[in-house]
RODO-2510 file (C-alpha; in nm, 4 decimals, decimal comma):
residues 424
     n   res          X          Y          Z
     1     m    10,6033     9,1472     1,7098
     2     s    10,2705     9,3303     1,7397
     3     k     9,9585     9,1751     1,6192
     4     l     9,9449     9,1857     1,2283
     5     p     9,6190     9,3188     1,0279
     6     f     9,6111     9,0073     0,8341
     7     s     9,6747     8,6157     0,9083
     8     v     9,9958     8,4478     0,7533
     9     f     9,9917     8,0787     0,7464
    10     r    10,0852     7,7641     0,5268
    11     r     9,8583     7,5047     0,4119
    12     k     9,9195     7,1345     0,4651
    13     g    10,1415     7,0047     0,1660
    14     r    10,1548     7,3646    -0,0028
    15     k    10,4970     7,5078    -0,1292
    16     f    10,4182     7,8902    -0,0455
    17     y    10,2541     8,0705     0,2436
    18     y     9,9128     8,2365     0,2293
    19     v     9,7897     8,5393     0,3572
    20     k     9,3862     8,6143     0,4699
    21     f     9,3029     9,0038     0,4883
    22     k     8,9778     9,1365     0,6691
    23     d     8,7140     9,3383     0,5167
    24     s     8,5553     9,6591     0,6557
    25     e     8,3714     9,4202     0,9170
    26     g     8,6481     9,2348     1,0084
    27     n     8,5602     8,9271     0,8460
    28     y     8,8795     8,7322     0,6809
    29     l     8,8683     8,7576     0,3058
    30     p     8,9592     8,4261     0,0839
    31     a     9,3323     8,3423     0,1272
    32     v     9,5863     8,4841    -0,0994
    33     s     9,9198     8,3008    -0,2159
    34     t    10,2091     8,5247    -0,1386
    35     q    10,4202     8,3082    -0,3622
    36     q    10,6918     8,3214    -0,0695
    37     e    10,8304     8,0149     0,0944
    38     e    10,9606     8,1803     0,4461
    39     e    10,7693     8,3374     0,6796
    40     g    10,9344     8,6710     0,6648
    41     a    10,9201     8,7184     0,3195
    42     a    10,5522     8,5787     0,3274
    43     i    10,4596     8,8833     0,5676
    44     e    10,6543     9,1402     0,3674
    45     a    10,4570     9,0285     0,0381
    46     a    10,1499     9,0206     0,2532
    47     f    10,2024     9,4179     0,3536
    48     s    10,3001     9,4778    -0,0243
    49     l     9,9765     9,3608    -0,1492
    50     m     9,7744     9,5321     0,1377
    51     k     9,9370     9,8968    -0,0455
    52     g     9,8942     9,6975    -0,4205
    53     d    10,2481     9,6705    -0,5073
    54     c    10,4443     9,3822    -0,4349
    55     p    10,7971     9,3454    -0,6057
    56     g    10,8530     9,0333    -0,7562
    57     q    10,4764     8,9140    -0,7026
    58     k    10,3081     8,8932    -1,0083
    59     k     9,9456     9,1271    -0,9506
    60     l     9,6653     8,8962    -0,9283
    61     s     9,3608     8,9985    -1,1535
    62     i     9,0132     8,9610    -1,0021
    63     r     8,9381     8,6557    -1,2100
    64     e     9,2926     8,4614    -1,0588
    65     f     9,1593     8,6103    -0,7060
    66     v     8,8201     8,4471    -0,7343
    67     r     9,0214     8,1208    -0,8662
    68     g     9,1777     8,1228    -0,5283
    69     v     8,8612     8,0236    -0,3292
    70     e     8,9100     7,6793    -0,1901
    71     s     8,5963     7,6736     0,0559
    72     s     8,2065     7,7440     0,0802
    73     e     8,2737     7,9960     0,3639
    74     d     8,5106     8,1881     0,1486
    75     a     8,2952     8,2165    -0,1512
    76     k     8,0257     8,3382     0,1218
    77     v     8,2636     8,5942     0,2485
    78     i     8,3130     8,7527    -0,0764
    79     c     7,9305     8,7252    -0,1630
    80     n     7,8454     8,8836     0,1364
    81     e     8,0865     9,1556     0,0552
    82     l     7,9278     9,2321    -0,2900
    83     k     7,5674     9,1878    -0,1655
    84     r     7,6992     9,4645     0,1359
    85     l     7,8263     9,6984    -0,1284
    86     g     7,4825     9,6498    -0,3534
    87     y     7,6480     9,5023    -0,6740
    88     i     7,4155     9,1740    -0,5883
    89     k     7,1043     9,1424    -0,4065
    90     s     7,0814     8,7913    -0,2999
    91     f     7,2956     8,4541    -0,3447
    92     v     7,2726     8,1233    -0,3255
    93     l     7,5370     7,8507    -0,2311
    94     s     7,5919     7,5105    -0,4208
    95     s     7,6401     7,3675    -0,0681
    96     a     7,3774     7,5417     0,1033
    97     p     7,0218     7,3740     0,2023
    98     e     6,8225     7,6425    -0,0054
    99     a     7,0086     7,5474    -0,3156
   100     v     6,7466     7,3086    -0,4343
   101     d     6,4774     7,3597    -0,6980
   102     l     6,1677     7,5344    -0,5505
   103     g     5,9029     7,3315    -0,6980
   104     k     6,0797     7,0190    -0,6292
   105     f     6,0961     7,1514    -0,2676
   106     l     5,7113     7,2076    -0,2729
   107     v     5,6001     6,8970    -0,3895
   108     s     5,8122     6,7059    -0,1887
   109     f     5,6725     6,9113     0,1420
   110     w     5,3411     6,8278     0,0284
   111     d     5,3946     6,4652     0,0418
   112     y     5,2175     6,2918     0,2991
   113     d     5,4094     5,9757     0,3434
   114     t     5,7829     6,1275     0,3420
   115     s     5,7295     6,4980     0,4015
   116     p     5,9118     6,6118     0,7338
   117     y     5,6610     6,8880     0,8080
   118     v     5,3661     6,6241     0,8184
   119     k     5,5846     6,4153     1,0463
   120     e     5,6364     6,7069     1,2623
   121     k     5,2616     6,7525     1,2373
   122     l     5,1472     6,4037     1,3511
   123     r     5,4356     6,3715     1,5768
   124     r     5,2967     6,6597     1,7698
   125     k     4,9463     6,5301     1,7659
   126     h     4,8256     6,8256     1,5153
   127     g     4,5320     6,7273     1,2831
   128     i     4,6667     6,6871     0,9220
   129     h     4,4772     6,4586     0,6722
   130     r     4,5991     6,2900     0,3446
   131     n     4,3490     6,4721     0,1608
   132     h     4,4360     6,8272     0,2398
   133     t     4,8257     6,7233     0,1416
   134     v     4,6967     6,5723    -0,1953
   135     g     4,5278     6,9088    -0,3097
   136     q     4,8119     7,1364    -0,1768
   137     k     5,0567     6,8796    -0,3908
   138     l     4,8562     6,9168    -0,6936
   139     s     4,8501     7,2931    -0,6436
   140     a     5,2661     7,2977    -0,6168
   141     e     5,2729     7,0260    -0,8965
   142     n     5,0421     7,2230    -1,1714
   143     i     5,0782     7,5841    -1,0628
   144     w     5,3650     7,6736    -0,8198
   145     a     5,6111     7,4717    -1,0127
   146     p     5,5770     7,5456    -1,3703
   147     f     5,5640     7,9525    -1,2672
   148     f     5,8678     7,9253    -1,0914
   149     k     6,0395     7,6636    -1,3181
   150     g     6,4727     7,6997    -1,2763
   151     k     6,4306     7,8942    -0,9659
   152     l     6,6003     7,7615    -0,6871
   153     l     6,4267     7,8086    -0,2832
   154     g     6,6884     8,0344    -0,1894
   155     e     6,6550     8,2775    -0,4643
   156     i     6,2712     8,3220    -0,4029
   157     t     6,1705     8,7040    -0,2824
   158     l     5,8599     8,8851    -0,1977
   159     k     5,8389     9,0274    -0,5434
   160     d     5,8467     8,6983    -0,6868
   161     i     5,5524     8,6000    -0,4578
   162     d     5,4159     8,9438    -0,5705
   163     s     5,4367     8,8166    -0,9466
   164     f     5,2934     8,5040    -0,8838
   165     m     4,9658     8,6627    -0,7077
   166     d     4,9623     8,8589    -1,0539
   167     e     4,9247     8,5437    -1,2381
   168     l     4,6608     8,3750    -1,0049
   169     d     4,4512     8,7122    -1,0729
   170     s     4,4935     8,6706    -1,4564
   171     f     4,4350     8,2834    -1,4374
   172     s     4,1312     8,3777    -1,1807
   173     q     4,0058     8,5966    -1,4574
   174     k     4,0023     8,3196    -1,7423
   175     g     3,8944     8,0270    -1,4800
   176     k     3,6933     8,2772    -1,2433
   177     l     3,8908     8,1474    -0,9429
   178     s     3,7369     8,2785    -0,6223
   179     s     3,9420     8,4909    -0,3524
   180     g     3,9455     8,1290    -0,1039
   181     r     4,0467     7,9262    -0,3862
   182     k     4,3102     8,1738    -0,4839
   183     n     4,4292     8,1911    -0,1422
   184     n     4,4156     7,8326    -0,0969
   185     i     4,6837     7,7673    -0,3828
   186     l     4,8845     8,0441    -0,2439
   187     r     4,9157     7,8827     0,1221
   188     a     5,0472     7,5255    -0,0988
   189     g     5,3992     7,7854    -0,1417
   190     t     5,3855     8,0135     0,1809
   191     v     5,3435     7,7358     0,4109
   192     p     5,6756     7,5609     0,3071
   193     l     5,8356     7,8698     0,2366
   194     r     5,7776     7,9620     0,6304
   195     w     5,8345     7,5975     0,7457
   196     a     6,2092     7,6397     0,5294
   197     f     6,2653     7,9804     0,7140
   198     s     6,1943     7,8482     1,0690
   199     k     6,4300     7,5587     0,9910
   200     g     6,7400     7,7889     0,9030
   201     m     6,7025     7,6567     0,5428
   202     i     6,6353     8,0027     0,4282
   203     d     6,7499     8,3191     0,5940
   204     k     6,4608     8,5569     0,5262
   205     d     6,0686     8,4843     0,5488
   206     v     5,9754     8,5803     0,2291
   207     t     5,6211     8,5229     0,2942
   208     s     5,6101     8,8160     0,5621
   209     g     5,4019     9,1245     0,3824
   210     i     5,1952     8,9134     0,1758
   211     v     4,8398     9,1095     0,1177
   212     w     4,6279     8,8207     0,0606
   213     f     4,3434     8,8068    -0,1602
   214     s     3,9876     8,9280    -0,0376
   215     g     3,6538     8,9606    -0,1826
   216     a     3,2765     8,8508    -0,1675
   217     r     3,2730     8,4863    -0,0314
   218     a     3,0880     8,2747    -0,2907
   219     s     2,6996     8,2677    -0,1858
   220     r     2,6072     7,9235    -0,0539
   221     n     2,2180     7,8615    -0,1089
   222     i     2,0553     7,6976     0,1721
   223     l     1,6841     7,5892     0,1761
   224     t     1,3835     7,7421     0,3933
   225     p     1,2402     7,5019     0,6717
   226     e     0,9500     7,4988     0,4624
   227     i     1,1278     7,3568     0,2028
   228     a     1,3326     7,1423     0,3818
   229     q     1,0326     7,0008     0,5378
   230     a     0,8905     6,8848     0,1797
   231     v     1,2279     6,7597     0,0769
   232     f     1,2430     6,5078     0,3833
   233     s     0,8570     6,4187     0,3386
   234     a     0,9411     6,3313    -0,0200
   235     p     1,0200     5,9631    -0,1271
   236     w     1,4150     5,9057    -0,1039
   237     l     1,6285     5,6962    -0,3261
   238     d     1,8124     5,5659    -0,0249
   239     e     1,6643     5,5868     0,3394
   240     r     2,0444     5,5580     0,4455
   241     a     2,0916     5,9178     0,2542
   242     k     1,7605     6,0630     0,3723
   243     l     1,8617     6,0010     0,7493
   244     a     2,2297     6,1320     0,6596
   245     n     2,0464     6,4878     0,5162
   246     v     1,8319     6,5219     0,8187
   247     l     2,1153     6,4725     1,0475
   248     a     2,3109     6,7120     0,8654
   249     a     2,0047     6,9704     0,8663
   250     i     1,9748     6,9327     1,2793
   251     t     2,2888     6,8967     1,3837
   252     g     2,5705     7,0686     1,1385
   253     l     2,7619     6,7751     1,1145
   254     r     3,0143     6,7704     0,7763
   255     a     2,9818     6,4499     0,5632
   256     g     3,3131     6,2626     0,6788
   257     e     3,1645     6,3035     1,0264
   258     i     2,8738     6,1199     0,9574
   259     l     3,0149     5,8683     0,7929
   260     g     3,2804     5,8325     1,0498
   261     l     2,9975     5,7335     1,3102
   262     r     3,0310     5,3829     1,4899
   263     s     2,7895     5,2100     1,6792
   264     r     3,0216     5,2834     1,9601
   265     d     2,9610     5,6999     1,8758
   266     l     2,5626     5,6735     1,9417
   267     g     2,4465     5,8282     2,2590
   268     k     2,0928     5,8348     2,4473
   269     d     2,0398     6,1556     2,3105
   270     c     2,3590     6,2787     2,1642
   271     l     2,6542     6,1784     1,9123
   272     y     3,0130     6,1120     2,0137
   273     v     3,2010     6,2639     1,7115
   274     e     3,5058     6,1003     1,7556
   275     h     3,6330     6,0524     1,3564
   276     s     3,5659     6,1967     1,0494
   277     w     3,6029     5,9623     0,7178
   278     n     3,6943     6,0257     0,3612
   279     r     3,8280     5,7517     0,1003
   280     r     4,1970     5,8641     0,1466
   281     d     4,2575     5,8861     0,4923
   282     g     4,0242     5,6364     0,6206
   283     l     3,8939     5,6962     0,9744
   284     k     4,0757     6,0085     1,1256
   285     t     3,9867     6,2511     1,3923
   286     p     3,7462     6,5366     1,2966
   287     k     3,8844     6,8755     1,1442
   288     n     4,0716     7,0673     1,3695
   289     n     4,1827     6,7685     1,5382
   290     e     3,8968     6,8308     1,7975
   291     p     3,6382     6,5239     1,8931
   292     r     3,2856     6,6769     2,0604
   293     t     2,9636     6,5622     2,1737
   294     v     2,6406     6,6913     1,9905
   295     e     2,3213     6,7242     2,0971
   296     v     2,0404     6,5332     1,9224
   297     p     1,7482     6,6197     2,1264
   298     f     1,5259     6,4253     1,8805
   299     p     1,4573     6,0585     2,0264
   300     q     1,3204     5,9587     1,6612
   301     i     1,6626     6,0204     1,5272
   302     i     1,8168     5,8417     1,7691
   303     s     1,6231     5,5346     1,7330
   304     d     1,6399     5,5827     1,3270
   305     l     2,0332     5,5805     1,3734
   306     i     2,0378     5,2810     1,5833
   307     l     1,8120     5,0594     1,3940
   308     l     2,0044     5,1706     1,0963
   309     s     2,3322     5,0535     1,2799
   310     k     2,1509     4,7109     1,3492
   311     e     2,0965     4,6320     0,9251
   312     n     2,4454     4,6466     0,8868
   313     p     2,4834     4,3214     0,6546
   314     h     2,8433     4,2685     0,7964
   315     g     2,7384     4,2689     1,1023
   316     v     2,7388     4,4697     1,4095
   317     s     2,9997     4,5506     1,6433
   318     m     3,1188     4,8652     1,8459
   319     d     3,3282     4,9687     1,5820
   320     s     3,0831     4,8928     1,2905
   321     f     2,9692     5,1885     1,0833
   322     v     2,6532     5,3364     1,1039
   323     f     2,6427     5,4424     0,7805
   324     w     2,7433     5,1035     0,6391
   325     a     2,8427     5,0304     0,2636
   326     e     2,6637     4,7173     0,1088
   327     k     2,9805     4,5579    -0,0521
   328     l     3,2442     4,5878     0,2039
   329     s     3,2502     4,6101     0,5855
   330     t     3,5426     4,7925     0,5870
   331     k     3,4382     5,1161     0,4870
   332     p     3,1241     5,3362     0,5246
   333     m     2,9084     5,3943     0,2008
   334     e     2,9839     5,6730    -0,0556
   335     s     2,9244     6,0272     0,0408
   336     k     2,8216     6,0971    -0,3225
   337     l     2,4917     5,8815    -0,2484
   338     f     2,4163     6,1846     0,0127
   339     i     2,4303     6,4943    -0,2514
   340     l     2,2374     6,2819    -0,4882
   341     g     1,9534     6,1454    -0,2970
   342     l     1,9037     6,5074    -0,1929
   343     r     1,9059     6,6841    -0,5383
   344     d     1,6670     6,4103    -0,6588
   345     a     1,4384     6,4794    -0,3651
   346     l     1,4594     6,8566    -0,4563
   347     v     1,3265     6,7615    -0,7961
   348     k     1,0540     6,5830    -0,6629
   349     v     0,9268     6,8808    -0,4540
   350     g     0,9525     7,0848    -0,7959
   351     l     1,3131     7,2231    -0,8121
   352     t     1,4302     7,2041    -1,1808
   353     k     1,7481     7,0275    -1,2394
   354     k     1,9714     7,3322    -1,3363
   355     e     1,8547     7,4763    -0,9987
   356     v     1,9277     7,1737    -0,7674
   357     e     2,2962     7,1767    -0,9111
   358     e     2,3407     7,4850    -0,6629
   359     f     2,2815     7,2996    -0,3362
   360     s     2,5723     7,0978    -0,1805
   361     f     2,5323     6,8567     0,1082
   362     h     2,7759     7,1096     0,2967
   363     g     2,4771     7,3431     0,2726
   364     w     2,3047     7,1700     0,5503
   365     r     2,6051     7,2998     0,7834
   366     h     2,5479     7,6135     0,6812
   367     f     2,1506     7,5969     0,7160
   368     f     2,1843     7,4333     1,0792
   369     t     2,4706     7,7550     1,1579
   370     t     2,2175     8,0267     0,9814
   371     y     1,9308     7,9207     1,1881
   372     m     2,0873     7,8637     1,5038
   373     v     2,3652     8,2052     1,5157
   374     s     2,1077     8,4147     1,6552
   375     r     1,9697     8,1627     1,9306
   376     l     2,2748     8,0066     2,0913
   377     e     2,5640     8,2336     2,2705
   378     k     2,8934     8,1723     2,0150
   379     k     3,0523     7,9296     2,2618
   380     l     2,7725     7,6906     2,2656
   381     l     2,6943     7,7470     1,8940
   382     k     3,0981     7,6145     1,8269
   383     s     3,0960     7,3298     2,0822
   384     q     2,8092     7,1595     1,8254
   385     t     2,9783     7,2752     1,5133
   386     g     3,3681     7,2175     1,5706
   387     h     3,4393     7,5795     1,4233
   388     l     3,7346     7,7105     1,6500
   389     s     3,6856     8,0444     1,5573
   390     d     3,4275     8,3308     1,6063
   391     s     3,5241     8,4557     1,2695
   392     m     3,3733     8,1511     1,1007
   393     i     3,0384     8,1869     1,3176
   394     d     3,0258     8,5413     1,2520
   395     l     3,0060     8,4686     0,8639
   396     y     2,6237     8,3538     0,9193
   397     g     2,5437     8,6720     1,1321
   398     g     2,4084     8,8918     0,8429
   399     h     2,2962     8,5833     0,6603
   400     l     1,9499     8,6634     0,5735
   401     a     1,7459     8,3258     0,5120
   402     e     1,4622     8,3582     0,2900
   403     g     1,1486     8,4276     0,4545
   404     d     1,0341     8,6302     0,7840
   405     r     1,3213     8,6815     1,0271
   406     e     1,1036     8,5913     1,3046
   407     k     1,1113     8,1912     1,2112
   408     i     1,4684     8,1745     1,2729
   409     r     1,4388     8,3162     1,6128
   410     s     1,2389     7,9894     1,7151
   411     a     1,3632     7,7501     1,9258
   412     q     1,5668     7,4496     1,7836
   413     v     1,3171     7,1927     1,8568
   414     e     1,0778     7,4161     1,6931
   415     v     1,2727     7,4783     1,3622
   416     f     1,4173     7,1466     1,3460
   417     g     1,1704     6,9566     1,4981
   418     k     0,9105     6,9902     1,1712
   419     l     1,1858     6,8326     0,9755
   420     v     1,2074     6,5150     1,1365
   421     p     1,0475     6,2464     0,9852
   422     v     0,7559     6,1082     1,1986
   423     n     0,7143     5,7463     1,1627
   424     n     0,3637     5,6140     1,1427
***
């Protein structure tokens, strides 16, 4: 017998033979009962069904045909055919990995302790800190989940994300969100969606083609060297906070990197930045997972750091914190003391309380980079700041500091040397 244009078979435990026809692409459609107990009669019935006429056979309605579906594969064949014909745009099978609530998926994705994404990053020695995942999880819970309530992972399209971005625009007009903040919120969803695509959970990268938010970056106030010198000459509430601010000004170190310094990290004329500290993660590798050596060409600062480490009330060891806390040996001092000390000193040199609120401790990082960007090649400057890309350094290339540009061009020691307090 020549090969049949369909498949006739009997299912185990069933009385009648079934037939499976092929669609226009050669894929088998769901099985249909021939209502025949003999194979020959079943084949005849199958040919009649192909012609739309089967003597003695009850003509199946569309509803009855669909009710004959007995597996997810059958359902997938039908849905794919409907999609090909243009009757549906997308579909999600209840048994498929993408048949999960989007909001729940995003929140779970950013759970530091259970996320397969986080475990994958840590296993491959990529830096990901709990602080970051906590922030993204909050964005997923408070912004993404409410907007996409009732939506499944596999239902999301680029058009849906565009609508979400329109909502962020509307939200930002009320709360004045910066472009950077909106993009960060956007990543709370796009990163998990791209990951889901890479793992085969969804069949399309719906984040491809996104046009990210742009706009002027929020301006960051930095001090002039003259005001900085006055600030470091004023009396401070806490000498530890003063030393931390001086160190940030002359090295560009982040607050967490200063808090993470231990006695073992103090070199003769440099610092070995091996860790960063935050209250959720404790000691972790620095941002971007890149330890580095930071030059400190000021002997007085190194001496002050060594002296501070020896004053640790909990005892001194290679692992004890340089910027120790008064009550606990297991953590450094609170980072908020850095900015409180700075703002108090700014008021003492003549700024108003309203003016000092515009300055942050992180501003020292911008202070350092701004005054060094024209003096060092990017490779050397990045080795000190820990920036990975030239684009981050380039942000400071056109930054005009207050005062004469010639003051920026002086050597590092000439500029920052004036900031270093001299012990009498």
